Each structure stands twice: as structure tokens, then as C-alpha cells.
C-alpha positions in Angstrom: 120.0 127.9 86.2 120.4 127.5 82.4 121.8 129.9 79.9 123.1 129.5 76.3 126.6 130.5 75.3 126.6 133.2 72.7 129.4 131.8 70.6 128.2 128.2 70.2 124.4 127.4 69.6 124.9 123.9 71.0 126.6 124.9 74.3 124.6 125.5 77.5 125.8 126.3 81.0 124.4 125.1 84.3 125.7 126.8 87.5 129.0 124.9 87.7 128.8 122.7 84.6 129.1 123.2 80.9 127.2 121.0 78.5 128.0 120.8 74.8 125.7 118.9 72.4 127.6 117.1 69.8 127.2 118.1 66.1 124.3 115.7 65.6 122.3 117.9 68.0 120.7 114.7 69.4 119.9 115.0 73.1 121.1 111.4 73.5 124.7 112.4 72.6 126.3 114.9 74.9 129.5 115.5 76.9 129.6 117.1 80.3 132.7 119.0 81.5 133.2 120.7 84.8 134.5 124.3 84.3 136.1 124.9 87.7 138.2 121.7 87.9 141.0 120.1 85.9 139.0 116.8 85.9 136.9 116.4 82.9 134.3 113.6 83.1 132.5 112.5 80.0 129.0 111.0 80.1 128.1 109.1 76.9 125.0 107.0 76.5 125.1 103.7 74.8 122.4 102.1 72.7 122.1 99.3 75.3 120.1 100.2 78.4 121.7 99.2 81.7 125.2 100.0 80.3 126.9 103.3 81.2 130.2 104.7 80.0 132.5 105.9 82.7 135.6 108.1 82.0 137.5 109.5 85.1 141.0 110.5 84.0 142.0 111.6 87.5 141.4 108.1 88.7 142.5 106.4 85.5 139.1 104.8 85.3 137.8 104.2 81.8 135.2 101.6 80.9 131.6 100.4 80.8 129.5 99.8 83.8 126.7 97.2 83.6 123.8 97.3 86.0 120.7 95.2 86.3 118.2 95.2 89.1 115.7 92.4 89.8 113.7 91.7 93.0 115.5 94.5 94.9 119.0 93.1 94.2 121.4 94.9 91.9 123.8 92.9 89.7 126.7 95.0 88.4 130.1 94.7 86.7 132.7 97.1 85.3 134.5 96.4 82.0 137.7 98.4 81.6 139.2 99.5 78.3 142.7 98.4 79.3 141.8 94.9 80.3 139.7 94.2 77.2 142.1 95.7 74.7 140.2 98.9 73.8 136.9 100.7 74.0 135.0 98.7 71.4 136.0 95.4 72.9 135.1 96.5 76.4 131.6 97.6 75.1 131.2 94.3 73.4 132.1 92.4 76.6 129.7 94.6 78.6 126.8 94.0 76.1 127.5 90.2 76.2 127.5 90.3 80.0 124.2 92.3 80.0 122.6 89.8 77.6 123.7 87.0 79.9 122.2 88.7 83.0 118.9 89.2 81.0 118.8 85.5 80.1 119.4 84.5 83.7 117.0 86.9 85.4 114.5 87.7 82.6 113.1 90.9 81.3 111.7 93.5 83.8 108.2 92.8 84.9 105.8 95.5 83.6 103.5 96.5 86.4 99.9 97.4 85.5 98.6 100.9 86.2 96.4 99.5 88.9 99.4 98.2 90.8 101.0 101.7 90.6 97.8 103.3 91.7 97.7 101.3 95.0 101.2 102.4 96.1 101.1 104.6 99.2 103.2 107.6 98.5 102.5 109.8 101.5 100.4 109.8 104.6 96.9 111.1 103.9 93.9 111.6 106.1 92.9 108.0 105.7 94.7 104.7 105.7 93.5 103.9 102.2 95.3 105.0 99.0 92.9 107.2 96.9 90.6 108.0 99.8 90.8 111.4 101.4 88.9 113.2 104.1 88.2 116.8 103.0 86.9 119.8 104.9 85.6 122.7 102.8 84.7 126.1 104.3 81.8 127.8 102.5 79.9 130.8 103.8 81.4 130.5 107.2 80.5 126.9 107.8 82.7 123.8 107.4 81.4 120.9 105.3 83.2 117.5 105.5 83.5 115.0 102.7 85.1 111.7 101.9 86.7 111.9 98.4 87.5 108.9 96.2 90.1 109.4 93.5 91.0 107.1 90.6 92.3 107.2 87.0 90.2 105.3 84.4 92.8 105.9 81.7 96.2 107.6 81.3 96.2 111.3 82.1 92.6 111.3 83.3 91.7 111.6 87.0 88.2 111.1 88.4 87.0 112.2 91.8 83.7 111.7 93.6 82.9 113.3 97.0 80.4 111.9 99.6 79.1 114.4 102.2 79.0 113.7 105.9 75.9 115.8 106.1 74.0 113.7 103.6 75.3 110.2 104.4 77.0 110.5 107.8 80.7 109.9 108.4 80.8 106.1 108.3 78.4 105.7 105.4 80.2 108.4 103.3 83.5 106.6 103.9 82.0 103.3 102.9 80.6 104.7 99.7 83.8 106.5 98.8 85.8 103.2 99.4 83.3 101.3 97.2 83.6 103.9 94.5 87.4 103.9 94.6 87.5 100.1 94.3 85.1 100.1 91.4 87.2 102.8 89.7 90.3 100.6 90.1 88.6 97.7 88.5 87.9 99.7 85.3 91.4 101.1 85.0 93.1 100.5 81.7 
């Protein structure tokens, strides 16, 4: 639930939270304060990905949190303002540590669209991703199909259906599977 405060054009309220955009109006710069509590937490993004600013006055917790994940393992460290002699020095130490982690573990591997297309996200009617058994009711009778789905390029989805009536169940499934695999080969 979002509504804009009438007095300030840069202030918005969400159910229990109040968000105020800084004067720059940039969506990357914002503060978040909780209205119904004396604790005010600030969230500020830094220019370095993998580094987050944490301010928790109630816990006397102020600093930068570094996080890097590779091969399912998370590497993290917290750099406090007090230990490093101020906010700027803590940020510099966090950035240095992040660069050291990147040098050790390397940049993130960019997966190809084909790899993402083969991830099983939910249980379907077949054991193959992108292959679906479909029953359509038309004019009182049920028609069954095997449907192959693929994406040749970004934001484009192609589907091809193979009828049980025309090919038989097994042959329709084979044709749909072949079509899906051919579609995956031409993915960009």
C-alpha cells in the first residue's frame, strides 16, 4: 500500500514504513525510517556492489557489510566505523576487502540464456522442462496435445503443439521434445 505525503513531494508511506527520497531524487539514494518505533534504520546504497551500509543505533551497530557468493558459499565481513576511525575509512577498508575477494574468487560467471531455460522451476505434466501435456475442451470433446515451448531471443516465446489425434501420444511427445531441443539450440 503506497501513498504520497501531501506536504513533501519526495516522501512516500508504505503500511508501517516511511520512505523519503533525498533531494537528488535519485532512486538509488534513499533513507527508510520506521514510524512506530524509536529505532531509525537507514539504508544507503554504495557504488560498489556487494557492500551494504548498516546503521542500527539501538544495537550501536554502524558500518559496512561485505558479501560475495561463489559456488554456493557466502563470504562476508563487517567493517565498523569505530574500529576503522570513521565512516569513510570503513568504506575504503570494505572496498579493499571486496576487491581482494574478487581477485581470489573471480568475477561472477554469466550463465547463458539456454542454461536458465533448462532450470526446472515447478512440477509440470512432464519430466522435461519446456514440454507440457495440454488438454483442450472444444465443442464438448477433449483434445490432447504435447506442447513445446522455447525462447529464441529475449522477450519472445515460441510454442508448437502436437496433437495426440494426429500423431498418437508417444509420437507427439517425441516430436515436441525434438522441437524443444531444436529451439534451445537456436537461442541467443
